[in-house]
TORDRENDREN-415887 format. One line per 8 residues: number of its first residue (from 0); for each residue x negated, y, z negated of C-alpha. Coordinates in Angstrom, 3 decimals, always signed. Layout:
! residues N
NUM) X Y Z  ... .
***
This chain:
! residues 167
0) -20.573 +15.459 -4.901  -19.883 +12.839 -7.512  -19.706 +8.895 -6.032  -16.629 +7.071 -6.645  -16.689 +4.100 -7.837  -13.740 +1.238 -7.300  -12.871 -1.187 -10.008  -10.323 -2.714 -10.833 .
8) -6.967 -1.348 -12.587  -6.874 -2.006 -16.376  -4.715 -1.374 -19.038  -5.415 +2.105 -20.121  -5.003 +2.883 -16.777  -1.263 +2.558 -16.535  -0.170 +6.260 -17.027  -2.990 +7.841 -14.408 .
16) -1.642 +5.220 -11.779  +1.920 +5.870 -12.376  +1.492 +9.090 -11.508  -0.541 +8.201 -8.683  +2.040 +6.026 -6.963  +4.874 +8.357 -8.211  +2.878 +10.915 -5.749  +2.877 +8.269 -2.676 .
24) +6.625 +7.609 -3.458  +7.219 +11.396 -2.804  +5.259 +11.571 -0.360  +6.514 +8.673 +1.939  +10.284 +10.414 +0.840  +9.549 +13.361 +2.831  +8.267 +11.448 +5.627  +11.292 +9.733 +5.534 .
32) +14.021 +10.131 +3.132  +14.718 +6.186 +3.430  +12.204 +6.121 +1.195  +13.484 +7.797 -1.705  +12.761 +6.233 -5.193  +15.495 +4.595 -6.815  +16.245 +5.424 -10.365  +14.324 +2.712 -12.393 .
40) +11.825 +3.044 -10.147  +9.554 +3.910 -12.588  +10.625 +1.622 -15.131  +10.489 -1.622 -12.533  +6.704 -0.111 -11.781  +5.801 -0.595 -15.347  +7.172 -4.117 -15.257  +5.051 -4.688 -12.032 .
48) +1.822 -3.046 -13.421  +1.704 -5.995 -16.236  +1.364 -8.705 -13.564  -0.790 -6.791 -10.986  -3.430 -6.578 -14.287  -3.007 -10.087 -15.227  -2.187 -12.224 -12.514  -4.943 -13.559 -9.929 .
56) -3.210 -13.013 -7.037  -2.586 -9.838 -7.220  -5.114 -6.620 -6.832  -5.118 -3.685 -8.158  -7.846 -1.672 -7.661  -8.722 +2.269 -8.144  -10.699 +5.038 -6.950  -12.807 +6.811 -9.907 .
64) -14.569 +9.831 -9.725  -15.913 +11.714 -13.009  -13.448 +9.534 -14.660  -10.536 +10.766 -12.595  -8.411 +8.467 -11.231  -8.318 +9.592 -7.155  -6.829 +6.769 -5.236  -5.785 +2.728 -5.847 .
72) -4.914 +0.322 -3.476  -2.320 -3.148 -4.029  -2.339 -6.121 -2.405  -1.624 -9.656 -2.813  -1.847 -13.013 -1.125  +0.697 -14.031 +0.548  +1.639 -17.408 +3.006  +4.460 -16.678 +5.913 .
80) +7.673 -19.085 +5.708  +7.372 -22.658 +5.955  +8.000 -22.704 +9.351  +5.205 -21.251 +10.716  +1.432 -22.553 +10.433  +0.227 -22.089 +6.621  -2.639 -19.582 +6.775  -3.924 -17.606 +3.265 .
88) -3.105 -14.080 +3.888  -3.611 -11.008 +1.902  -0.533 -8.159 +2.250  -1.947 -4.657 +1.377  +1.099 -3.492 -0.826  +0.242 +0.184 -0.891  -2.978 +2.493 -0.469  -2.952 +6.020 -1.675 .
96) -5.304 +8.844 -2.104  -4.953 +12.056 -3.589  -4.619 +14.704 -0.715  -7.536 +16.779 -1.963  -9.902 +13.343 -1.835  -9.015 +12.593 +2.067  -11.224 +12.006 +4.467  -14.326 +11.412 +2.435 .
104) -14.113 +7.358 +2.824  -12.325 +6.412 -0.299  -9.134 +4.727 +1.008  -11.659 +3.201 +3.333  -13.694 +2.044 +0.637  -10.533 +0.547 -1.375  -9.632 -1.473 +1.689  -13.382 -3.093 +2.061 .
112) -12.918 -4.211 -1.637  -9.713 -5.842 -0.829  -11.039 -7.348 +2.804  -13.936 -8.649 -0.051  -11.496 -10.366 -2.200  -9.497 -11.411 +0.758  -12.249 -13.301 +1.902  -13.363 -14.846 -1.430 .
120) -9.789 -16.347 -1.795  -10.139 -17.665 +1.946  -7.438 -15.477 +3.528  -7.800 -15.113 +7.534  -6.581 -11.725 +7.731  -4.864 -8.701 +6.080  -1.259 -7.617 +6.555  +0.550 -4.138 +5.966 .
128) +2.792 -1.412 +6.849  +3.052 +2.010 +7.000  +5.702 +4.292 +7.804  +6.140 +5.187 +11.824  +6.169 +8.678 +10.663  +3.150 +8.643 +8.616  +0.748 +9.890 +11.358  -2.122 +10.223 +9.383 .
136) -1.481 +6.487 +7.718  -1.431 +5.075 +11.567  -4.643 +7.178 +12.214  -6.379 +5.809 +9.292  -5.544 +1.917 +9.413  -6.643 +2.159 +12.961  -10.134 +3.342 +11.867  -10.059 +0.185 +9.384 .
144) -9.327 -1.890 +12.557  -5.849 -2.848 +12.291  -3.273 -3.586 +15.396  +0.228 -3.851 +15.753  +1.796 -7.267 +15.119  +5.455 -6.810 +14.869  +8.023 -3.899 +14.556  +10.387 -3.519 +12.310 .
152) +13.187 -1.366 +13.835  +16.582 +0.307 +11.655  +20.048 +1.227 +13.017  +21.814 +3.762 +10.330  +25.072 +2.750 +9.973  +25.964 +6.071 +7.979  +26.809 +7.627 +11.319  +28.150 +4.855 +13.736 .
160) +26.932 +5.624 +17.311  +28.484 +3.389 +20.220  +25.372 +2.002 +21.967  +24.412 +3.711 +25.347  +25.409 +0.968 +27.366  +28.918 +1.694 +26.038  +29.467 +5.518 +26.434 .
***
């Protein structure tokens, strides 16, 4: 089996990366319709792609096997709001590996590359989010030594229901 190489994204990767990113959005929307892509999502991605490739505070890395992009990770340098102790973090925005290439260590290689970059820039930790419905994703992040930090909850307002304490 050919090796996977992890490298920074290049301008010529734009079309293939957009296709991978779109597949990520489709998988997320299937897990939770809250994450259905916006009408202008592709246009916004194309605009953001320029930043990801150019700006030093962003990282967009791809996993390539035999000339085919099979995964990517995007991350950026981040600091908490000024009311908290200022410690540089790297926020992992998105990680995606094509289904046929999962469970082969590619996601772990992408995370390791971001971890190395984070250490280079002096970050003290990685931060990320994962959908609660994404059981595979949660298990992957646990294997990467991620641990819960905060929990985001939602209360859908489309169908108003009284809280249990009022019924």
